[in-house]
N, C-alpha and C positions, 0 to 999 in steps of 0.2 A: 504493500500500500504506500509506504514511504517513497519507494523508487518511482511509483506511478505519479505521486505528487510532484517530485522533483522534475520528472520528465515533462509534466504539464507546464510547470513554471518555466522551464527552459524553452519550451515551445512558444509560450507567450512572449518571453524576452526576445527570442529570435524574430518572431513576427513583428514585434514592436520596433525592433531595430530596422527591419526591412521597410516598414512604413515610414520611419524617420528618414531613411535614405531616399525614399520616393519623394517625401516633402521637400527635402533639401535639393533634390534634382529639379523639382518644380520651381523652387525659389531661384535657383541658378538660371534656369531658362528664362524666367520672368525678368531677372536683372540684366540679362544679356540682350534684351530687346532694344531696338533702336529708339523707341519712344518710351517715356516714363509710364509706368503701370499705375493708373489711377482708377480705382474701382468706382469712385464718385462720378465718373463719366457715364455710368449706367443709370444714374438718378433720373427718374421720370420715365424709365422704360421697364421698370420692374413688373408693372401690371401686364405689359405686353409679353414679357418673358414668362410670367406666371400663367397667363392664358395659353401660351404655347406648351408649357409643361403639362398643364391639365389636359389639353387636347391630345398630347402624345400618349398620356396614360389611358385616356378614354378610347382613343383609336386602337391602341394596342390591345386593350381588353376586348373591344369589339371584334378585332381580327382573331384573337385567341378563341373566343366563343364560337365565331363563325367557322373557323378551321377545325375546331373540335367536332362540330356537327357534321361538316362536309367530310372530314377525315373518317368519321365513323361510318358515314354512308358509303364512301369509297371502300373502306375495309369490308363492309358487308357485301358490296358488289363483287369484290375480289374473291370472296368465298362462295359466290353463287354457283349453282349448277349450270347456269346459262353461259355458254361459251362467249357470246357477244359481250356480256358484262365483264367477264374476266379479261378478255382481249382489250376492252375499252380501258380498264384500270391499268393494264400493262403499258399501253401506248401513252395514256395520260401521264403516268408516272415518269416515263422516260422523257417525254416532252418537257415536263416541269423541271426535272433534274438537269436537263441540258440548257435551261434558260436562266440567266442571271435575274435577280430580283428586280433590279432597276429596269431591265428590258421588259419584264412582265408587267410592271406598273405602267410603263409608257405604252406598250401595246394595248393593254386593257383600256387605258384612258383615251388614247388618240385613234385607235383602230377598231377594237372590238365594241367599245361603248357606242360610238357614233353609228356603227352598223345596226344597232338596235335602238337608235334614236335616243340614246342616253348621253347627254352632253355635260353632265355634272362631273367634272374631272376629279375632284376629291373623292366622290363616292365611287367612281370607277377605279380610282387608284387603290382605295381600300379593298374593293372587290378583288383587284389584282393581287394584293397581298394575301387575301384569304385563299384564293385559288393556289397561290404559290406554296403556302404552308400546308395545304390539304394532304398531299402525299406523305409529307413528313409526319403529320399526325396519324395518318393511316398506318404507317410503319410502327408507331408507338403502340397502337391498338393491337397490331399483329404480334408484337413482342410480348405484350401483356397477356393476351389470351392464350398464347402458346405455352405459358407457364402452367396452365391447367392440363395435366397429363391425362392420357386415356385411362390410366388406373384410377384416377380420381373420379372420372365420369362413371366407370364401372362400379366403384364403391358407392357412389350416390344412388345409382340404379339398384344396387343390391340392398341398400337400406330403405328403399322406397321413398326417396326424397321427391317431393313435388317440384315443378319448375321454379316456383317461388322460393322454395327452401334451397334449391341448388344455387340460385343466384344470390339470395340474401345471405346465406351462411358460408358458402364455399367460394363461388366464382368471383363475386364483386369485391369482397375483402382482399383477395389475392391480386386481382386486376388493378384495384386502386393503389395498392402498395407499390406495384411495379410502374404504374402509370404516372404517378405524381412527380417524381424527380425529372424524367425527360420532358414532361409537360411544362414544368417551371423553366427548364432550360430553353424550350421553344419560345416561351413567353419572353424570356430575356432577348432572344434573337429577334422576335417581333418588334420589341421596343427599339432595338438598335436599327432594325430595318425601316422603321417608320420615318427615320430621318430622310429617306429617299423620296418621301412625299413632297419634299420642298420643291421638286421639279414641276409640280402641279400647282404651285403657289398656295398650298394648303398651310395654314398658319400653325403648324406644329412647332416644336421647340427649335429645330434647326432654322426654319424659315423666319420665325420671330426674331431669333438672334441675328440673322442676316439683315433684317429690316433695321434693327437697332444699330448695327455696325455701319450701314449705309448712311445713317443720319449723324452718328457721333464719331465715326472713324475709330471707335474703340475696339479694334480687331483682337488684340491680345486679351483684353479683359473679357470680351464676348466669348471667345473660343474657350478660355479657361473656365468661365462660369458654365457654359453649355456642357463641357466635358464633365464637370463636377455634378451637374444635375442628372446627366445620364448615369453616372456612377452611383448617384444617390438612389436610383431605382434598381439598377442591375445587381449591385453587390449584395444588398439585402436578399434579393431573390436567390442568388447563388448560395448564400448562407442558409436559407430555408431549405434548399435542395440538399445540402450537406447534412443538415440536422435530420431531415427525414431519412436519408440514407443510413446515417449512424443509428437512429432509433430503430428502424425496421430491420437492420442487420442484426441488432442485439436481440430482437424478439424471436 
């Protein structure tokens, strides 16, 4: 027990030292800029930045929920007995895997959307992000449900479990346990990917920062603040994922 306590203390000290090095590196970079770093230059634009921050979070949540639903649909189609559905899933997955996210957003907003008389570019851009993350979500479902072995299904049938009992007590608890960490990782990727919506003039965090910089010329201050705000969202998410993995590994 004592060795374990010392190991944890050492781990905290090393991580604290690395964080200090990171902060010192950031200070060094700021001091090496050609213009003075004045955070006060952002005064009057914090409401704009806050609006962009909130929109980034809301859009990311919307894409997450949408891709969770479409991903599950694609997962079910991939397991269908109908050859057409399975072939559709295979082709759709390969097309998305071969397409960069930025290209997917632009194609959806400027090509696919107008073909269906949809000219709201932010909406079509968000739809493009949802489509892009769909096969990744589908793969998460595939990995989660594959954890339920044939022996478990046989045991459930042997003990006469109803469909409700199978999903309530056996399948769903195991699937959720495996599903949550990669789901949170995908959410982090969605948040970072939402910055690409700035090409559609959508006022998420990146675009709001760009507007502020064009008016104040506070480029260094703006980029540093934007970076910190993205980290403010993504690092807690990564810590939640690690916590869930540790907790469920011990169970």
